[in-house]
N, C-alpha and C positions, 0 to 999 in steps of 0.2 A: 364351418359345415353343411350349408344348404348345397353342397353339391356333391354329387353322390358320385363314386371312384368310376359311373359309367361315364356321368360327362364331365368330367378331368381324364380323360381318355381320348373323350370324340374332340377336345378344344386340338390339341398340337395335328388332329382331321384334317379338324377345316381349315390351321393356314396352311400344309401340303395344299389341302383343295385350292386356296387361292383368298383366302376371307383375310385381311389383311391384320397387323397385330394391333389395328388405331380404331378396327373398326369394332374389339370384340367387344368393349364397354361398355358402348352404346348398344351393340343386340343383341348383347346379357344382360347388364343392371336392372330391366325392367322379373330377370325369371334369380337373378342372385344376388342385385344388390350390385353396389359401386364398383363394388372390388373387383369383381366377373373378368379374366379374360388372360390373355399373357402378356407378358407381361418383355417385354425385349429380354432383358437376364434369362429369362425358360429358355425366349425360341432359339437363344445360346450355347445352355447348358442342351435343346435337342439340338440342335444342327448337333454335335463337337456326340453325343450319343449317337447320332446316324454317319456318320465320321465312319468313327468304329464302329461301327455296323458292317457296314462296305467292305471297309481295311475286312477285317474276320472275312465275308460271301467273298467280297474279290480271293483268298489265298487259298478257296474249299480243293480241296480234290478235283479231279474230274476224272483221273481212275476209272471210275462206275459208271460213269454217263454218255453212255452211244447219244450224238445229237447226229442223224443223221440229213435232216438236211435243218442250213443257214440262212437266214438274213440278218444283215450287216447293214446300218449307215449312219456313216456323220448326218448328225445336228440341231443349228443355229438355234440356241432358244436367245429370241432378239432381248440379248441384253452387253454386257459388258464385263468386266471382272480382272479385275485386275490381282495379277500371279506375283510371284516372289519377288520380281522387283521391283510392282509397282509399275507395269505397262499395263495399259486396257484391252489386250484383247478380246475380238468378242471370242467367246465361250463358244465349243464345239465337241457334242459329245459321243462321240466313240460309240457306238451299245449292237450289239449283237443279240438275236431271237433264235434259238435253235428249237428245233419238232424232234422230243425219243424217239427209242423204237416200236413203242403203243400210242404216237398221232401226239402227246402231251407236244405244248408250246411250253419255253422255260424260255427266263431272264436268264441268258450265257455269260455277258458278261455288261459295261459303262464304266465307261475308260474318256481322263483330258485329255482330245486330239489336238494338234495344232494340222488344223485345216486338211485335213481330212492327209498327210504328206502318208506319205513312201514306208517312210523312217516312225509313223506315227502309226498308222496301223500292223507294220508288222511290229511293233514290238511290244501289240496285242496279243496277237493269234501263239507268237515263238511262246508270253505268259503262256496262252492255255491249255499250248503245245506240253511244256510245260511242268503242268499239270498234270498230265494223263490222257487228256482229250486225240481221240486220235476225228482222221482229217474225214470229215462230212463230205456224201457221195456229194452234192449240189452243195454252191453256193447261190444268192440273190442280191444284187445288189444294185447299185445306182452304176453312169460311167465315172464317176474317177477315177482315177486312177494306180492313185496311190491303194488302193483297194488290190486292185489286181497284182499289183504289183509285188505285193505282201504275198497275198495267197500263192501269187506263182512264188514263192524262195520258198515257204512253207512247206504248205500244204495243197504240192502243182498236180495232180492225180484227181484234186478236187473240181468236179465240172460249175462249169460258169455261168449264170444265168445272169442278164441286164433285167434294168426292172422296166418294164413299161412307160410306165408314167413320167418318172425322170425322163427319159426318153422320147417320150410324144413334147414335152413341154421344151425338150433343148430343139424338135424338130421344129415348132411351131416358134419357136424365136428368132430364126432362119428364112419365117419366109412371112411377106406385105400380110394383115389382120386379115384381106379379105377371101383371103385362101387356108382359114382356120377349119373354117366346117366342112372344105372338101380333106384335107389336113389329116384333120380326126377322123373321116370316116374310110379311108385306104390304110390310115392306121390299124383301125382298129380289123381289116379285110384282114389285115394279113395277122395282127396277135390274138385271134381266134378265131382261124381257121379249121377246119377240122383234123388236115392233117401237114406231113410236113410238105407236100409238093402243093399242098393249093395254097403251101403259107407263102412260101417259095412263087406262084404265078399272080400272088398278089400281092408282094413289093413287085413283081418290076410291070404288074400297073399302077404303081407309085412311082417308079422311078420313068415312066413312061410321058404319065400323067403335067408333072414334074421335074421336068427337064429341065427348064428353063431357071431350077433353080437347085444347080449341084453345090451347094455348100449344106442341105436339106434328105436331100438323098443321099445324102453320101453319110450323112450318122444315122442311115436306117442301112446303106446298104454293105456300108462296111466295115458292122458290126453283126447285120442276119447271122452267124450262126453261133453265138451264144445269148441271140434274139433271141434265137428259136429253139433253145440247150431242148428247154421243156415236155417240147416234142419226145425227147427220148427217156422217161420216167410217166407214169399211172395217168391214166387222161382224170379222173378226177383232183388227185392231185397240180392239176396242168391251175386254174385259180390262185391258190396258193402262190406257185413258183414264179406267176407270169410278172411281178411286183415283189415289193421290199413293203407291200399296207400296210400288216403286221404291226413294224416300227413308228409308219408312220400317226395310226389310226392312233392309236395309243400319247402319241407324244403330246394328243386336247392337250391334256390336266397341266406337260414338266410347262409345256409356253405361258397356260391358266401363267401357273404359279408365278414366273420368271417376267412376267408382264407386272405382275404387283408387287414385285421386288425392285423393280426399275434393276436395279442389277446393284444394291449393297450386298454387304458379307461380301465373302470371297469365294473360292474354283475351289476350292475341295470344299463345301455349305454348298456349292451352286450342284457339287454332282453328284453330292450323299445324297440328296436330296428328289434331284430325281431318280435315283435312283432307290428312296422310298417310293416314288411317287410309280414307278412301273410293278417294282414289287408286288403293290399293294395291287397293278390293273389286272394283272399277268393269273390274281383269281376269280378271274371272270374271262379268260382266256377258254374258248372250245375247240377240242382236240380238228386235228385236217380228216377233212375228206376222206371214208376208208381208212383205215389207221392201220388196218390191217395187211393194210402194201407195201408198208413204211419196214417189215420185215424182211420182204423179197429185193428190194433196193439195194437194202442194207447190207443183201449177202447176196447182191450181182446179179438179178435177173435181168432179164435184157429187155426191152421193153417197148416199141413199133410205133411210134406213134400213136404212144400212149395202152400201148397195147400188149401183152404181157406173151411172150415165143414161148412156142413146142420147142424145151428143147431137143439136139437134135441123137438120133444115131449114134457118135464117136464118143472115148473113154472117156468117161467124167473123170473131171481135176475137182483142184479141193473147192471153184465157185462149184461147180454141180453138187460137191454134197452138199455144203452148205444148205442151200433155195435146197436139196432134200429134207434137209433137218428142216429149214420156215413147215416147207406141207409141211409136213408131216406134223407141226408141231398144230 
């Protein structure tokens, strides 16, 4: 009777945020007595409820939602959880966050994948498509080949953008440490150039200065087209489209929780817990800059170096008509 309903609601949140079950009693005893806290059975009931909620959410209808941009990433919490056969492989969470036509960010899916394989990503994307989701205009992800192979199978019309943070880490791994500061400067000059032409010029400087390290140079020059895709989209959106930061920054709470559990539980419970954390986090996500430009992207408007282009005087096609409607709105 000394615990109010509000406090009872907060306890599961504290558990999700990283407080171990064994920490509840000493932390709360002074307030509520020796029986305060969450027992193991209570936590089991919570995780079962979260799994059921995640299953319902993962089967929702997506035909009425339009995601214009997507960020996709495979995230590895530092735990090993047993699968159905008892094998303890690293947990890989396949996460997609989307941008709706009004510029708001929204969690799209959280799934248990296997090392970001093509089969795992294809299964996720085919499921989204079967539930009515349309192809996004742009997908942002790291260099994992599985994602891009799967995207080419399911939504080949979607433009691809590689994450510059992941790319920078891979380039630095192929260089001696003494060259890291200069390499970071050169990569920054490419990714933050004011135009595609300037970015290409900066890429040439990068290739020339680091020509003695062909593996590092190839990591950039071999994918330069998909590293610079963001130039074909509105300039105010570039900050959001260069990296998968919307996923990476949010996952700090997931990593905190999984460090506390130290691998206890099962894969289904871990995925459901990650879903609950991300679902709670999205309430704090801000809309992308200049959200009024998102409908223009969906309507097929042309952007060169981030600037909206005037239409020609040629007879309008359906795309022009769609764009007219957006302008009128």
